[in-house]
C-alpha positions as CSV (number, residue, x, y, z in Angstrom):
1,X,-3.1,-25.4,-3.9
2,X,-3.7,-21.7,-4.6
3,X,-3.9,-21.1,-8.3
4,X,-4.8,-18.1,-10.5
5,X,-8.1,-19.8,-11.3
6,X,-9.0,-20.4,-7.7
7,X,-8.0,-16.9,-6.8
8,X,-10.3,-15.5,-9.5
9,X,-13.2,-17.7,-8.4
10,X,-12.7,-16.5,-4.9
11,X,-12.6,-12.9,-5.9
12,X,-15.4,-13.2,-8.3
13,X,-17.6,-14.4,-5.4
14,X,-16.2,-11.4,-3.4
15,X,-17.3,-9.1,-6.2
16,X,-20.9,-10.2,-5.8
17,X,-20.8,-8.8,-2.3
18,X,-19.2,-5.7,-3.7
19,X,-21.9,-5.3,-6.3
20,X,-24.6,-5.4,-3.7
21,X,-22.9,-2.6,-1.8
22,X,-22.4,-0.4,-4.8
23,X,-24.7,2.6,-5.1
24,X,-25.4,4.0,-8.5
25,X,-24.0,7.3,-7.3
26,X,-20.2,7.0,-7.7
27,X,-19.4,9.2,-4.7
28,X,-20.7,6.4,-2.5
29,X,-18.8,3.5,-4.0
30,X,-18.0,0.9,-1.4
31,X,-15.0,-1.4,-1.7
32,X,-14.3,-4.6,0.2
33,X,-11.3,-5.0,2.5
34,X,-8.2,-6.6,1.1
35,X,-5.8,-8.9,2.7
36,X,-2.2,-8.3,1.6
37,X,0.2,-11.2,1.0
38,X,3.1,-8.8,0.3
39,X,4.5,-5.8,2.2
40,X,6.3,-2.7,0.9
41,X,9.9,-2.6,1.9
42,X,10.9,0.5,0.0
43,X,9.8,2.4,-3.1
44,X,11.3,-0.3,-5.3
45,X,11.0,-3.4,-3.2
46,X,8.2,-5.6,-1.9
47,X,8.5,-8.7,0.3
48,X,6.5,-11.7,1.1
49,X,7.2,-13.0,4.6
50,X,6.3,-16.7,4.3
51,X,3.5,-17.4,6.7
52,X,0.7,-19.9,7.0
53,X,-1.1,-18.8,3.8
54,X,0.4,-21.9,2.0
55,X,0.7,-23.4,-0.5
56,X,1.0,-20.5,-2.9
57,X,2.4,-20.0,-6.3
58,X,2.8,-17.1,-8.7
59,X,4.8,-16.0,-11.7
60,X,6.7,-12.9,-12.7
61,X,8.6,-11.8,-15.8
62,X,11.8,-9.8,-16.0
63,X,13.4,-8.6,-19.2
64,X,16.6,-7.4,-20.8
65,X,17.6,-6.4,-24.3
66,X,18.1,-10.0,-25.5
67,X,16.3,-12.2,-23.0
68,X,13.2,-12.5,-20.9
69,X,13.0,-14.6,-17.8
70,X,9.6,-15.9,-16.9
71,X,9.7,-17.4,-13.4
72,X,7.0,-19.5,-11.8
73,X,7.6,-20.0,-8.1
74,X,5.8,-22.0,-5.5
75,X,6.2,-22.4,-1.8
76,X,4.4,-25.6,-0.7
77,X,2.7,-26.3,2.7
78,X,6.1,-27.4,4.2
79,X,7.8,-24.1,3.1
80,X,9.8,-25.9,0.3
81,X,10.6,-23.8,-2.7
82,X,9.9,-25.0,-6.3
83,X,11.0,-23.1,-9.4
84,X,10.3,-23.3,-13.1
85,X,12.4,-21.0,-15.2
86,X,11.4,-20.2,-18.8
87,X,14.0,-18.3,-20.7
88,X,12.9,-16.5,-23.8
89,X,15.3,-15.3,-26.5
90,X,13.4,-13.0,-29.0
91,X,16.3,-12.8,-31.5
92,X,16.7,-16.5,-31.7
93,X,13.9,-17.6,-33.9
94,X,12.2,-21.0,-34.5
95,X,10.1,-22.2,-37.3
96,X,7.6,-21.0,-38.4
97,X,8.9,-17.5,-38.0
98,X,5.7,-15.9,-36.8
99,X,4.4,-13.9,-33.8
100,X,5.1,-16.7,-31.3
101,X,8.5,-18.0,-32.6
102,X,10.9,-16.6,-30.1
103,X,13.0,-19.5,-28.8
104,X,12.1,-20.5,-25.2
105,X,13.0,-23.3,-22.9
106,X,11.7,-24.3,-19.5
107,X,14.2,-25.4,-16.9
108,X,13.0,-27.1,-13.8
109,X,14.8,-27.8,-10.4
110,X,15.3,-31.4,-11.4
111,X,17.5,-30.4,-14.4
112,X,20.1,-28.7,-12.2
113,X,22.7,-30.5,-10.0
114,X,22.0,-30.7,-6.3
115,X,24.2,-28.8,-3.9
116,X,26.0,-30.7,-1.1
117,X,26.6,-29.3,2.4
118,X,29.1,-31.4,4.4
119,X,28.4,-34.1,1.8
120,X,24.7,-34.1,2.5
121,X,22.4,-33.2,-0.5
122,X,20.3,-30.1,-0.4
123,X,17.6,-31.8,-2.5
124,X,16.6,-35.5,-2.7
125,X,19.3,-37.3,-4.7
126,X,20.1,-40.8,-5.9
127,X,23.7,-41.5,-4.8
128,X,25.4,-44.9,-5.3
129,X,22.1,-46.4,-6.0
130,X,20.6,-45.1,-2.7
131,X,18.0,-42.4,-2.3
132,X,19.5,-39.8,0.0
133,X,17.3,-37.7,2.2
134,X,17.6,-33.9,1.7
135,X,18.7,-31.4,4.3
136,X,15.7,-29.6,6.0
137,X,15.1,-26.2,4.5
138,X,12.4,-23.6,4.6
139,X,11.8,-20.3,2.8
140,X,11.8,-17.3,5.1
141,X,10.8,-14.6,2.5
142,X,10.8,-13.7,-1.1
143,X,11.7,-10.2,-2.3
144,X,11.0,-8.5,-5.6
145,X,13.2,-5.4,-6.4
146,X,14.2,-5.8,-10.0
147,X,15.6,-9.2,-9.1
148,X,13.7,-12.2,-7.7
149,X,15.3,-13.1,-4.4
150,X,14.4,-16.0,-2.0
151,X,15.9,-16.3,1.5
152,X,16.1,-19.9,2.7
153,X,17.2,-21.5,6.0
154,X,18.9,-24.9,5.8
155,X,19.7,-27.5,8.4
156,X,18.0,-28.8,11.6
157,X,19.3,-25.7,13.4
158,X,18.9,-23.4,10.4
159,X,22.6,-22.5,10.6
160,X,23.0,-22.1,6.9
161,X,21.4,-19.3,5.0
162,X,20.8,-19.5,1.2
163,X,20.1,-16.4,-0.8
164,X,18.8,-17.4,-4.2
165,X,18.7,-14.6,-6.8
166,X,17.4,-14.7,-10.4
167,X,17.6,-11.9,-13.0
168,X,18.0,-11.3,-16.7
169,X,21.2,-9.9,-18.3
170,X,20.7,-6.3,-19.3
171,X,22.3,-6.7,-22.7
172,X,23.2,-10.4,-23.3
173,X,21.0,-13.3,-24.4
174,X,21.4,-14.7,-20.9
175,X,19.6,-15.2,-17.6
176,X,21.5,-15.8,-14.3
177,X,20.6,-17.8,-11.2
178,X,22.9,-17.0,-8.3
179,X,23.1,-19.1,-5.1
180,X,24.9,-17.6,-2.1
181,X,25.4,-19.8,1.0
182,X,26.2,-18.0,4.3
183,X,27.7,-20.0,7.2
184,X,26.1,-18.9,10.5
185,X,27.4,-21.9,12.4
186,X,30.4,-22.0,14.7
187,X,32.3,-24.4,12.5
188,X,33.7,-24.5,9.0
189,X,31.3,-26.0,6.5
190,X,32.1,-27.6,3.1
191,X,29.9,-26.7,0.2
192,X,30.0,-28.4,-3.1
193,X,28.2,-27.8,-6.5
194,X,28.9,-30.3,-9.2
195,X,30.1,-29.0,-12.6
196,X,27.4,-28.6,-15.2
197,X,27.5,-27.8,-18.9
198,X,24.5,-28.7,-20.9
199,X,23.8,-27.9,-24.6
200,X,20.4,-28.0,-26.2
201,X,21.1,-27.8,-29.9
202,X,18.5,-26.7,-32.5
203,X,19.3,-27.5,-36.1
204,X,17.5,-26.1,-39.1
205,X,14.6,-28.5,-38.7
206,X,13.5,-26.2,-35.8
207,X,15.8,-23.2,-35.9
208,X,14.9,-20.5,-38.4
209,X,17.7,-20.1,-41.0
210,X,20.7,-21.0,-38.8
211,X,21.2,-23.5,-36.0
212,X,21.8,-22.3,-32.4
213,X,22.1,-23.6,-28.9
214,X,20.9,-23.0,-25.4
215,X,23.8,-23.6,-23.0
216,X,23.3,-24.1,-19.3
217,X,26.6,-23.6,-17.5
218,X,27.7,-23.7,-13.8
219,X,29.9,-20.9,-12.4
220,X,32.4,-21.3,-9.6
221,X,31.5,-25.0,-9.2
222,X,33.4,-27.4,-7.0
223,X,34.0,-27.9,-3.3
224,X,34.6,-24.9,-1.0
225,X,35.3,-24.8,2.7
226,X,33.7,-21.8,4.3
227,X,34.6,-20.5,7.7
228,X,32.0,-19.3,10.2
229,X,30.5,-16.0,9.1
230,X,31.8,-16.3,5.6
231,X,29.9,-17.1,2.4
232,X,30.3,-18.7,-1.1
233,X,28.5,-17.9,-4.3
234,X,27.7,-20.3,-7.0
235,X,25.7,-19.6,-10.2
236,X,24.1,-20.9,-13.3
237,X,23.8,-19.1,-16.6
238,X,21.2,-19.9,-19.2
239,X,22.3,-18.4,-22.5
240,X,21.6,-18.7,-26.2
241,X,24.5,-18.8,-28.6
242,X,25.4,-19.8,-32.1
243,X,26.9,-22.9,-30.6
244,X,28.7,-24.3,-27.4
245,X,32.0,-22.7,-28.5
246,X,30.5,-19.2,-28.4
247,X,29.1,-19.6,-24.8
248,X,30.2,-16.8,-22.6
249,X,32.2,-17.2,-19.4
250,X,30.0,-14.6,-17.6
251,X,31.0,-12.3,-14.8
252,X,28.1,-12.7,-12.5
253,X,29.0,-9.5,-10.6
254,X,29.1,-7.5,-13.8
255,X,25.9,-9.0,-15.1
256,X,24.1,-8.2,-11.8
257,X,25.6,-4.7,-11.8
258,X,24.4,-4.1,-15.4
259,X,20.9,-5.3,-14.5
260,X,20.7,-3.0,-11.4
261,X,22.1,0.0,-13.4
262,X,19.3,-0.4,-15.9
263,X,16.8,-0.5,-13.1
264,X,18.3,2.7,-11.6
265,X,18.1,4.4,-15.0
266,X,14.3,3.7,-15.1
267,X,13.9,4.5,-11.4
268,X,15.6,7.9,-11.6
269,X,13.2,9.2,-14.3
270,X,9.6,10.4,-13.6
271,X,9.2,9.8,-9.9
272,X,5.7,10.0,-8.3
273,X,5.5,11.4,-4.8
274,X,2.1,11.4,-3.1
275,X,1.1,10.7,0.6
276,X,0.1,7.2,-0.5
277,X,3.0,4.7,-0.4
278,X,1.0,2.0,-2.2
279,X,0.4,4.3,-5.2
280,X,4.0,5.5,-5.3
281,X,5.4,2.0,-5.2
282,X,2.9,0.6,-7.7
283,X,3.9,3.4,-10.0
284,X,7.6,2.5,-9.7
285,X,7.0,-1.1,-10.4
286,X,4.8,-0.4,-13.4
287,X,7.3,2.1,-14.7
288,X,10.0,-0.7,-14.5
289,X,7.9,-3.3,-16.2
290,X,7.0,-1.0,-19.1
291,X,10.5,0.2,-19.7
292,X,12.4,-3.0,-19.2
293,X,10.5,-5.0,-21.8
294,X,12.3,-3.6,-24.8
295,X,14.3,-6.0,-27.1
296,X,17.2,-5.1,-29.3
297,X,16.4,-6.8,-32.6
298,X,17.8,-6.7,-36.1
299,X,15.1,-4.1,-36.9
300,X,16.1,-1.9,-33.9
301,X,14.6,-1.6,-30.4
302,X,11.2,-3.2,-30.2
303,X,9.0,-2.9,-27.1
304,X,7.3,-6.3,-26.5
305,X,4.3,-7.2,-24.3
306,X,5.9,-10.5,-23.2
307,X,3.9,-13.1,-21.4
308,X,5.6,-16.1,-23.2
309,X,3.9,-15.0,-26.4
310,X,4.7,-11.5,-27.7
311,X,8.3,-10.6,-28.4
312,X,10.3,-8.9,-31.1
313,X,7.0,-7.6,-32.5
314,X,4.9,-4.5,-32.1
315,X,1.2,-3.8,-32.2
316,X,-0.8,-0.7,-33.1
317,X,-2.6,-0.8,-29.7
318,X,0.1,-2.0,-27.2
319,X,3.0,0.0,-28.6
320,X,1.7,2.8,-30.8
321,X,-1.3,3.7,-28.6
322,X,-0.6,2.5,-25.1
323,X,3.0,2.7,-24.1
324,X,4.8,5.0,-26.6
325,X,3.1,8.2,-25.4
326,X,4.2,7.1,-21.9
327,X,7.8,6.8,-23.1
328,X,7.7,10.5,-24.2
329,X,6.9,11.5,-20.6
330,X,9.5,9.1,-19.1
331,X,12.3,10.3,-21.4
332,X,14.2,7.0,-21.1
333,X,16.6,6.8,-24.1
334,X,15.9,3.2,-24.9
335,X,12.1,3.7,-24.6
336,X,12.2,6.7,-26.9
337,X,14.2,4.8,-29.5
338,X,11.8,1.9,-29.4
339,X,8.8,4.3,-29.9
340,X,10.4,6.1,-32.8
341,X,11.3,2.7,-34.3
342,X,7.8,1.3,-33.9
343,X,6.3,4.2,-35.8
344,X,9.1,3.9,-38.5
345,X,8.2,0.2,-38.9
346,X,4.5,1.0,-39.2
347,X,5.2,3.8,-41.7
348,X,6.9,1.2,-44.0
349,X,3.4,-0.1,-44.8
350,X,1.9,3.2,-46.0
351,X,0.6,2.9,-49.5
352,X,-1.0,5.1,-52.1
353,X,-4.2,3.0,-52.2
354,X,-4.8,3.4,-48.5
355,X,-4.9,-0.3,-47.7
356,X,-4.7,-0.7,-43.9
357,X,-1.4,-0.8,-42.1
358,X,-1.1,-4.3,-40.4
359,X,-2.2,-4.6,-36.8
360,X,1.2,-6.1,-35.9
361,X,4.7,-6.2,-37.3
362,X,6.3,-9.4,-36.1
363,X,9.5,-11.5,-36.2
364,X,12.0,-8.7,-35.7
365,X,10.3,-6.8,-38.5
366,X,10.4,-9.6,-41.0
367,X,6.6,-10.2,-41.2
368,X,3.2,-8.9,-40.2
369,X,-0.1,-10.0,-38.8
370,X,-3.5,-8.7,-39.8
371,X,-5.7,-11.6,-38.8
372,X,-8.4,-9.5,-37.3
373,X,-8.6,-7.1,-40.3
374,X,-8.7,-3.4,-39.7
375,X,-9.1,-3.0,-35.9
376,X,-9.1,0.8,-36.1
377,X,-5.3,0.5,-36.2
378,X,-4.8,3.7,-38.1
379,X,-6.7,5.6,-35.4
380,X,-4.5,4.0,-32.8
381,X,-1.3,4.9,-34.6
382,X,-2.4,8.5,-35.3
383,X,-3.5,9.0,-31.7
384,X,-0.3,7.6,-30.2
385,X,2.2,9.1,-32.7
386,X,0.7,12.6,-32.4
387,X,0.7,12.6,-28.6
388,X,4.2,11.2,-28.6
389,X,5.5,13.8,-31.0
390,X,4.1,16.7,-29.0
391,X,5.2,15.3,-25.7
392,X,8.7,14.4,-26.7
393,X,9.1,17.9,-28.0
394,X,11.7,17.4,-30.7
395,X,10.8,19.1,-34.0
396,X,13.0,16.8,-36.1
397,X,11.4,13.7,-34.6
398,X,7.9,15.2,-35.1
399,X,8.7,16.0,-38.7
400,X,9.8,12.4,-39.2
401,X,6.6,11.1,-37.7
402,X,4.3,13.6,-39.6
403,X,3.9,11.6,-42.9
404,X,2.7,8.6,-40.9
405,X,0.3,10.7,-38.8
406,X,-1.0,12.5,-41.9
407,X,-1.5,9.2,-43.8
408,X,-3.4,7.6,-40.9
409,X,-5.7,10.5,-40.5
410,X,-6.5,10.4,-44.2
411,X,-7.1,6.7,-44.0
412,X,-9.6,7.3,-41.1
413,X,-11.3,10.1,-43.0
414,X,-11.9,7.8,-45.9
415,X,-13.5,5.3,-43.5
416,X,-16.1,7.8,-42.3
417,X,-19.5,6.3,-42.8
418,X,-22.7,8.0,-43.9
419,X,-23.5,8.9,-40.2
420,X,-20.1,10.5,-39.6
421,X,-18.2,8.0,-37.5
422,X,-15.2,5.8,-38.5
423,X,-15.9,2.3,-39.8
424,X,-13.6,-0.6,-38.9
425,X,-13.8,-4.4,-39.1
426,X,-13.1,-5.0,-35.4
427,X,-11.4,-3.3,-32.4
428,X,-8.4,-4.1,-30.3
429,X,-10.2,-7.1,-28.8
430,X,-10.1,-8.6,-32.3
431,X,-13.5,-10.2,-32.4
432,X,-13.5,-11.6,-28.8
433,X,-16.6,-9.4,-28.2
434,X,-18.8,-7.8,-30.9
435,X,-17.9,-4.4,-32.1
436,X,-20.2,-3.8,-35.1
437,X,-19.3,-2.0,-38.3
438,X,-18.2,1.1,-36.3
439,X,-17.1,1.2,-32.7
440,X,-16.8,4.0,-30.1
441,X,-13.1,3.3,-29.4
442,X,-12.0,3.9,-33.0
443,X,-13.9,7.1,-33.5
444,X,-12.8,8.5,-30.1
445,X,-9.1,7.8,-30.9
446,X,-9.5,9.5,-34.3
447,X,-11.1,12.5,-32.6
448,X,-8.2,12.8,-30.2
449,X,-5.7,12.4,-33.0
450,X,-7.3,15.2,-35.0
451,X,-7.0,17.6,-32.1
452,X,-3.3,16.7,-31.5
453,X,-2.5,16.7,-35.2
454,X,-4.0,20.2,-35.6
455,X,-1.5,21.5,-33.0
456,X,1.4,19.5,-34.5
457,X,0.6,20.7,-38.0
458,X,0.8,24.3,-36.9
459,X,4.1,23.7,-35.2
460,X,5.5,22.1,-38.3
461,X,4.5,25.0,-40.5
462,X,1.8,23.1,-42.4
463,X,-0.8,25.1,-44.3
464,X,-3.4,27.0,-42.2
465,X,-6.1,25.4,-44.2
466,X,-4.9,21.9,-43.2
467,X,-4.9,22.9,-39.5
468,X,-8.4,24.3,-39.7
469,X,-9.6,21.2,-41.6
470,X,-8.4,19.0,-38.8
471,X,-10.1,21.2,-36.2
472,X,-13.4,21.2,-38.2
473,X,-13.3,17.5,-38.6
474,X,-12.8,17.0,-34.9
475,X,-15.8,19.2,-34.1
476,X,-18.0,17.3,-36.6
477,X,-16.8,14.0,-35.3
478,X,-17.6,14.9,-31.7
479,X,-21.2,15.7,-32.8
480,X,-21.4,12.4,-34.8
481,X,-20.1,10.4,-31.8
482,X,-22.9,11.8,-29.7
483,X,-25.6,11.2,-32.3
484,X,-24.4,7.7,-33.4
485,X,-23.2,6.2,-30.1
486,X,-25.1,8.2,-27.5
487,X,-27.8,6.0,-26.0
488,X,-29.6,4.7,-22.9
489,X,-28.0,1.3,-22.2
490,X,-29.3,-0.8,-19.3
491,X,-30.8,2.3,-17.7
492,X,-27.7,4.6,-18.1
493,X,-27.5,7.6,-20.3
494,X,-24.1,6.6,-21.8
495,X,-22.9,5.1,-25.0
496,X,-23.8,2.0,-27.1
497,X,-20.4,0.7,-28.0
498,X,-21.7,0.0,-31.5
499,X,-25.0,0.4,-33.2
500,X,-27.5,-2.0,-31.7
501,X,-25.4,-2.8,-28.7
502,X,-27.7,-3.3,-25.7
503,X,-25.2,-4.4,-23.0
504,X,-22.8,-2.1,-21.1
505,X,-19.2,-2.2,-22.3
506,X,-16.1,-1.1,-20.4
507,X,-14.9,0.9,-23.3
508,X,-17.6,3.5,-22.8
509,X,-15.0,5.1,-20.7
510,X,-12.9,6.2,-23.7
511,X,-14.7,9.5,-24.5
512,X,-13.8,10.8,-21.0
513,X,-10.1,10.2,-21.8
514,X,-10.2,12.3,-24.9
515,X,-12.1,15.2,-23.4
516,X,-15.7,14.4,-24.4
517,X,-17.8,14.9,-21.3
518,X,-21.3,15.2,-22.9
519,X,-22.5,12.0,-21.2
520,X,-20.1,12.2,-18.2
521,X,-22.7,11.5,-15.4
522,X,-24.3,8.5,-17.0
523,X,-21.0,7.1,-18.1
524,X,-19.4,7.4,-14.7
525,X,-22.4,5.8,-13.1
526,X,-22.5,3.0,-15.6
527,X,-18.8,2.2,-15.2
528,X,-19.1,1.9,-11.4
529,X,-22.4,0.1,-11.5
530,X,-23.0,-3.6,-10.5
531,X,-23.2,-4.4,-14.2
532,X,-19.6,-3.6,-14.9
533,X,-17.6,-3.0,-11.7
534,X,-16.0,-5.9,-9.9
535,X,-13.1,-6.3,-7.4
536,X,-10.8,-6.9,-10.4
537,X,-11.9,-3.7,-12.2
538,X,-14.3,-3.5,-15.1
539,X,-15.9,-6.4,-16.9
540,X,-15.5,-6.2,-20.6
541,X,-19.2,-6.6,-21.0
542,X,-22.0,-6.8,-18.5
543,X,-23.2,-10.3,-17.8
544,X,-19.7,-11.8,-18.6
545,X,-16.8,-12.6,-16.3
546,X,-14.0,-11.4,-18.6
547,X,-11.9,-8.5,-17.7
548,X,-9.0,-6.7,-19.4
549,X,-6.9,-4.3,-17.3
550,X,-6.5,-2.0,-20.2
551,X,-10.1,-0.8,-20.1
552,X,-10.0,-0.4,-16.3
553,X,-6.9,1.8,-16.6
554,X,-8.5,3.9,-19.3
555,X,-11.5,4.2,-17.1
556,X,-9.4,5.4,-14.2
557,X,-7.7,8.0,-16.4
558,X,-11.2,9.1,-17.6
559,X,-12.6,9.4,-14.1
560,X,-9.9,11.8,-13.1
561,X,-10.2,13.7,-16.3
562,X,-13.9,14.1,-15.6
563,X,-13.1,15.6,-12.2
564,X,-14.4,12.5,-10.4
565,X,-11.3,12.5,-8.2
566,X,-13.0,11.3,-5.0
567,X,-14.6,8.5,-6.9
568,X,-11.5,7.5,-8.9
569,X,-9.0,7.6,-6.0
570,X,-10.5,4.7,-3.9
571,X,-10.8,2.7,-7.1
572,X,-7.2,3.4,-8.0
573,X,-6.0,2.7,-4.5
574,X,-7.9,-0.6,-4.4
575,X,-6.7,-1.7,-7.8
576,X,-3.1,-0.8,-7.0
577,X,-3.1,-2.6,-3.7
578,X,-4.5,-5.7,-5.3
579,X,-2.0,-5.8,-8.2
580,X,1.0,-4.8,-6.0
581,X,0.5,-6.6,-2.8
582,X,-2.2,-9.3,-3.4
583,X,-2.2,-12.8,-4.7
584,X,-0.7,-12.1,-8.2
585,X,1.9,-9.4,-8.1
586,X,3.5,-6.9,-8.8
587,X,2.2,-5.4,-12.1
588,X,-1.0,-4.7,-14.0
589,X,-2.2,-7.7,-15.9
590,X,-3.6,-8.3,-19.4
591,X,-6.8,-10.3,-18.9
592,X,-8.8,-13.0,-17.3
593,X,-9.6,-15.8,-18.1
594,X,-7.6,-15.5,-21.2
595,X,-3.8,-15.6,-20.7
596,X,-3.9,-16.4,-17.0
597,X,-3.4,-12.7,-16.0
598,X,-0.1,-12.3,-17.9
599,X,1.9,-9.2,-16.9
600,X,2.0,-7.7,-20.4
601,X,4.2,-4.7,-20.3
602,X,2.1,-2.1,-22.2
603,X,-0.6,-2.3,-19.5
604,X,2.0,-1.0,-17.1
605,X,2.5,2.0,-19.3
606,X,-1.2,2.6,-19.2
607,X,-1.1,2.5,-15.4
608,X,1.5,5.2,-15.3
609,X,-0.6,7.3,-17.7
610,X,-3.5,7.3,-15.1
611,X,-1.3,9.6,-13.0
612,X,0.3,11.7,-15.7
613,X,-2.7,12.4,-17.8
614,X,-5.4,11.7,-15.3
615,X,-4.4,12.7,-11.7
616,X,-2.1,15.5,-12.9
617,X,-4.1,16.3,-16.0
618,X,-1.1,16.9,-18.3
619,X,-1.7,17.2,-22.0
620,X,0.9,18.6,-24.5
621,X,-0.1,21.6,-26.5
622,X,3.2,22.3,-28.1
623,X,6.9,21.3,-28.2
624,X,7.5,23.3,-25.0
625,X,4.0,23.7,-23.6
626,X,1.2,21.7,-22.0
627,X,-2.1,22.1,-20.2
628,X,-2.2,21.0,-16.6
629,X,-5.5,20.2,-14.8
630,X,-4.4,18.7,-11.5
631,X,-7.0,16.8,-9.5
632,X,-5.6,16.9,-5.9
633,X,-7.6,14.6,-3.7
634,X,-9.3,16.4,-0.8
635,X,-7.2,14.5,1.9
636,X,-3.9,15.2,0.2
637,X,-1.9,18.4,0.9
638,X,0.4,17.9,-2.1
639,X,1.5,15.6,-4.9
640,X,4.5,15.7,-7.2
641,X,6.1,14.3,-10.4
642,X,9.8,14.7,-10.3
643,X,12.3,14.5,-13.1
644,X,9.8,14.6,-16.0
645,X,12.0,14.3,-19.1
646,X,9.7,15.7,-21.8
647,X,9.3,18.6,-24.1
648,X,13.0,19.0,-24.5
649,X,13.4,19.6,-20.7
650,X,13.8,18.0,-17.4
651,X,11.5,19.4,-14.7
652,X,9.5,18.8,-11.6
653,X,5.8,19.5,-11.2
654,X,4.4,20.1,-7.7
655,X,0.8,20.6,-6.8
656,X,0.1,22.0,-3.3
657,X,-3.1,22.9,-1.5
658,X,-3.6,26.6,-0.6
659,X,-7.1,26.2,0.8
660,X,-10.1,24.1,0.2
661,X,-10.8,25.7,-3.2
662,X,-7.4,26.5,-4.6
663,X,-4.0,25.0,-5.3
664,X,-0.6,26.2,-6.3
665,X,1.3,24.5,-9.3
666,X,5.0,24.9,-9.4
667,X,7.2,24.0,-12.3
668,X,10.9,23.9,-11.5
669,X,14.2,22.3,-12.6
670,X,17.7,23.0,-13.8
671,X,16.7,23.5,-17.4
672,X,13.6,25.6,-16.8
673,X,12.7,28.9,-15.2
674,X,10.6,28.3,-12.1
675,X,6.9,29.0,-12.8
676,X,4.2,29.2,-10.2
677,X,0.5,29.2,-10.8
678,X,-2.5,29.4,-8.5
679,X,-5.7,27.9,-9.7
680,X,-9.1,26.7,-8.5
681,X,-9.5,23.0,-7.9
682,X,-9.6,21.2,-11.3
683,X,-8.9,24.4,-13.2
684,X,-6.6,24.1,-16.3
685,X,-3.5,26.2,-16.4
686,X,-1.4,26.6,-19.5
687,X,2.3,26.0,-18.9
688,X,4.9,27.3,-21.4
689,X,8.4,26.0,-20.7
690,X,9.9,28.2,-23.4
691,X,9.4,31.4,-21.3
692,X,12.9,31.6,-19.7
């Protein structure tokens, strides 16, 4: 049986071959061939045509405002489908009310009633004391397009088609499983689904504060006679309620329409157009995962990573640093609300003694977690909040965020050690790997936050002395980063992640993402060396087998920012194809071996930022202005981001090649005056949208 573990073992062996092929010069990076399991159908849909690569199983998560549906699906060697559905309800809490206390329930195939077709069971069933043989069936394909869809042929002559669809409700604490049978025979066929209503009741021995129930209910049950060419649809709803009496008689059509409307909202914003269909499609899928995973809690909208662990809670890295700056570019209303709410919740922990803000605010805002101590969280928050405020371009919102940004910067300033860098107890990996008393990531984020805050302070009319102080602190910190962290590590003139660190670490990429290129050549070569680079991206530390996608995605952004376009593009293409069309699809993952490559949602936001801030080189400089340093690959004639909803506007950005050394950059849209720039390759142009 194909498992995540066996896949990783196989590809880790493959990476050995890759490492032998890698030259220390990044321009000659060699990547192995990939075999796709999935195919692209359209910009928002991929499909697995069931073939001989069996058995195979995978999992996917889909989310709405009140529910997350985690689906494990397997097609065995006889093309039989097996499903495990785990429904997660972030606003229904169990004891103890901590990070992992969202109510969740697994529902297997065996817990649902079997269907009957002309009185023959679709699955093996015990009837009148006798075991009845099921009807033959085989899966033809599985499609992912915002819903999970399986197409199945039934019967000896495959005359019955079953379309099985699962999706979360957009707004209700409910997931839906829809089964549509289509009669392709020449005769009428009788279909029958037995009635089901099942309640799983949690009293206050498990439920937090008040009892509640999970209700599994059939929809449109009973016998139906279907003429040739016609169809019948049955369904199950999995819903959390105060009790059975409050269970909803759902309209499946309305729930499906609501889900697809939400998908369309996300799809219509911030569209990537390049000559590479894989990149365009991977961007769409990542955009969807990042924006769908937002839960409406009693404390307001809260973006959650998911993965059967992290709901109704926010983190200084996942939300404040990773995904919230992306939401400012996306301009999705729910995403923006969740970002502002996250910063508001963190701001509630500011204090006059400058004790650290917790790493995570949990349980719908009722509690917090700081088990790893100060991870550099204040640098993460200041970095994300200042970038968000500039990009979103709303002065009132920026003013509301300013006290938090200012407080976090002051906190970091007070943590500067005798050698000029920021001390912290750990980093975002929370002690999984050593990070010393001061790490490269925290100081780099603080450096970037100072630069953004200086621009923001000027826009908000803060004293000139404060603006200049931030600018001076950033310059001093840049020098200190070089002096403290700059080192030769395993033969590369790059960075030691912390003092005394003698092994390459993936996070040496982060200076490139904040505009520090002092050690660009050595860092790029180290990142793509056999010590760090594998077919699954960057190892967290050389000599280990652990990887976290977040550092690979930061590295890709940094490679583009460092003008290593022809190096970064094959890496991005390879990574995107693997995550979108390979063995575990369709989103960026968190980590391996920890977590079994969960599709945590903030990583998808980081994936999109590779394009916005890396490939297109966009960085806000004011509420209506940004720098643009596009890195058009040599084999592309043009690339475009359409319907960017940022800086108080909606606009398109198109980059087109003029000749081998120059490009044109066009800004257009209904709310902006068309602006056209010509620039040398990798040159920065300054765009001011206020010039109408």
